[in-house]
C-alpha positions in Angstrom: -5.8 0.7 -20.4 -5.2 -2.5 -22.3 -7.7 -3.4 -25.0 -7.6 -6.8 -26.5 -7.3 -5.7 -30.1 -6.2 -2.1 -29.8 -2.5 -2.6 -29.5 -2.4 0.0 -26.6 -1.6 -0.6 -23.0 -1.4 1.8 -20.1 1.8 2.2 -18.0 2.0 3.9 -14.5 2.6 7.6 -14.6 5.3 7.1 -11.9 7.2 4.8 -14.3 8.0 7.9 -16.5 8.2 10.6 -13.8 10.1 8.8 -11.0 11.5 5.4 -12.2 12.8 5.9 -15.7 15.1 8.8 -14.8 16.9 6.5 -12.4 17.1 3.4 -14.6 20.5 2.9 -16.3 20.3 -0.8 -17.1 18.3 -1.9 -20.2 17.4 -5.3 -18.7 15.9 -3.6 -15.6 13.9 -1.3 -17.9 12.6 -4.3 -20.0 11.5 -6.3 -17.0 9.8 -3.3 -15.3 7.7 -2.6 -18.4 7.0 -6.3 -18.8 5.6 -6.5 -15.2 3.4 -3.5 -16.0 2.2 -5.0 -19.3 1.5 -8.7 -18.7 -1.0 -8.3 -15.8 -3.3 -6.2 -18.0 -3.9 -9.3 -20.2 -5.4 -11.2 -17.3 -8.5 -10.6 -15.1 -7.0 -10.4 -11.6 -7.3 -8.2 -8.6 -4.9 -7.0 -7.7 -3.1 -7.3 -11.1 0.1 -9.4 -10.9 2.3 -11.7 -12.8 4.1 -14.8 -11.5 7.7 -15.7 -12.1 6.6 -18.6 -14.3 4.4 -16.3 -16.4 7.4 -14.0 -16.9 9.4 -17.0 -18.1 6.7 -18.3 -20.5 5.1 -15.0 -21.7 7.6 -12.3 -20.8 11.0 -13.6 -21.8 10.1 -14.1 -25.4 8.6 -10.6 -25.7 11.5 -8.8 -24.1 14.2 -11.0 -25.7 15.9 -11.9 -22.4 17.1 -15.3 -21.3 16.2 -16.9 -18.0 19.8 -16.3 -16.7 19.3 -12.6 -17.0 15.7 -12.4 -15.7 16.5 -12.8 -12.0 19.2 -10.1 -11.8 16.9 -7.8 -13.7 14.0 -8.4 -11.3 16.3 -7.8 -8.4 17.4 -4.5 -9.8 13.8 -3.4 -10.5 12.8 -4.4 -6.9 15.7 -2.4 -5.5 14.8 0.6 -7.6 11.1 0.3 -6.4 9.7 0.2 -9.9 8.1 -3.2 -9.2 6.9 -4.9 -6.0 7.0 -8.5 -5.0 5.3 -11.0 -2.6 5.6 -14.8 -2.2 2.1 -16.2 -2.3 0.3 -19.5 -2.9 -1.3 -19.1 -6.3 -3.4 -22.0 -7.6 -2.0 -24.3 -4.9 1.7 -23.4 -5.6 4.0 -21.0 -3.7 5.4 -18.5 -6.2 7.1 -15.2 -6.4 4.4 -12.7 -7.6 5.3 -9.3 -9.1 3.2 -6.1 -9.3 3.6 -2.8 -11.0 4.2 -0.1 -8.3 0.9 1.9 -8.5 -1.4 3.5 -5.9 -4.1 0.8 -6.2 -1.6 -2.0 -6.0 0.1 -0.7 -2.9 -3.2 -0.4 -1.2 -4.1 -4.0 -2.2 -0.8 -5.3 -1.0 -1.2 -3.6 2.3 -4.6 -5.4 2.7 -3.0 -8.7 1.8 -0.2 -8.3 4.4 -2.7 -7.2 7.1 -5.2 -10.0 6.2 -7.9 -7.6 5.0 -8.0 -8.9 1.5 -9.8 -12.3 1.2 -7.1 -14.9 1.0 -7.6 -18.6 1.3 -4.5 -20.5 2.3 -2.5 -17.4 1.2 -4.0 -17.7 -2.3 -5.1 -14.4 -3.9 -8.8 -14.3 -4.5 -9.5 -12.6 -7.8 -13.1 -12.0 -7.1 -12.5 -9.3 -4.6 -14.4 -6.1 -5.5 -12.0 -3.6 -7.0 -11.5 -0.2 -5.3 -12.0 3.1 -7.0 -8.4 3.4 -8.2 -8.6 0.0 -9.9 -12.0 0.8 -11.4 -10.5 4.0 -12.9 -7.4 2.2 -14.3 -9.6 -0.6 -15.7 -12.2 1.6 -17.3 -10.6 5.0 -18.0 -6.8 4.9 -17.9 -3.7 5.9 -16.0 -3.9 7.6 -12.6 -2.3 10.9 -12.1 -1.6 12.7 -8.8 -4.5 15.1 -9.4 -7.0 12.4 -10.2 -5.9 10.3 -7.3 -7.0 13.1 -4.9 -10.3 13.5 -6.7 -11.0 9.8 -6.4 -10.1 9.7 -2.7 -12.6 12.5 -2.2 -15.3 10.6 -4.1 -14.5 7.4 -2.2 -15.2 9.2 1.1 -18.5 10.6 -0.2 -20.2 7.8 -2.1 -20.9 4.1 -1.3 -18.6 1.6 -3.0 -21.6 0.0 -4.8 -22.6 3.3 -6.3 -19.0 3.9 -7.5 -18.8 0.5 -9.1 -22.2 0.9 -10.9 -21.4 4.5 -12.0 -18.3 3.3 -13.8 -20.4 0.5 -15.4 -23.0 3.0 -16.6 -20.3 5.4 -18.0 -18.7 2.5 -19.9 -22.2 1.4 -21.2 -22.7 4.9 -22.5 -19.3 5.0 -24.1 -18.3 7.9 -21.8 -15.0 6.7 -20.4 -14.0 9.7 -18.4 -14.2 10.6 -14.7 -16.2 13.8 -15.3 -19.1 11.8 -16.7 -18.8 9.2 -13.9 -18.8 11.9 -11.2 -21.9 13.4 -12.7 -23.7 10.1 -12.4 -22.8 9.9 -8.7 -23.9 13.5 -8.1 -27.2 12.8 -9.8 -27.8 9.8 -7.6 -26.9 11.7 -4.5 -29.4 14.5 -5.5 -32.3 12.5 -6.9 -31.9 9.2 -5.1 -31.1 5.7 -6.5 -33.5 2.8 -6.9 -31.0 0.1 -6.0 -28.5 0.0 -3.1 -28.1 2.9 -0.7 -30.6 5.7 -1.2 -29.8 9.4 -1.1 -30.7 9.8 2.5 -27.8 7.5 3.4 -25.3 10.0 1.9 -24.1 12.2 4.8 -26.0 15.4 5.0 -24.1 18.2 3.5 -21.5 16.1 1.7 -23.2 16.2 -1.6 -23.1 20.0 -1.7 -19.6 20.0 -0.5 -18.6 17.8 -3.4 -20.5 19.8 -5.9 -19.5 23.2 -4.7 -16.0 22.5 -3.4 -12.7 22.2 -5.2 -13.9 19.2 -7.2 -17.1 20.9 -8.3 -15.9 21.5 -11.8 -16.2 17.7 -12.3 -19.9 17.5 -11.5 -21.5 20.7 -12.6 -25.0 20.1 -13.9 
């Protein structure tokens, strides 16, 4: 997760496990990492970087001229390490690039099917983030194992609870999924003053979550 003064930035796990072994061109590698890095400096959902931003902010960082940028982007798109759409951003049609992550693929699917609020094909950055984005923003990189755990939690708990549980965990300086899951389990067991109350959680689901294969995350 990017922190303004920490000097650290997260990169998708798939970049190392699936993409890097296939990359043989240094320009392709540079642009792939740049597309993963630059969006984390901006508050957008889903995280993306425009071609113009790559020119102004990315090219100086990766030491690549504009004449080499397009071919490198094409290689990365062909490899599948980055994704691209053509959208109207701030009133101007632009090529928009995304890191290839679980949450981004889900958001792009919503954009293509008209499910993500878009005005004149302009991305609306105020859309409530999903559980994958909340995890990436507040805890760190997704792994295949944590993706499955988050999917299970998303089925069990209301989206508002999940959002507020992440906020509470961050406020307590407990940036980990185990602590966040315990908050959700407590609300499901004891009730919650705001939003959906515990009777709105499907009967039996709370015990299933606590005692099932994810129970180690939410033990009391």
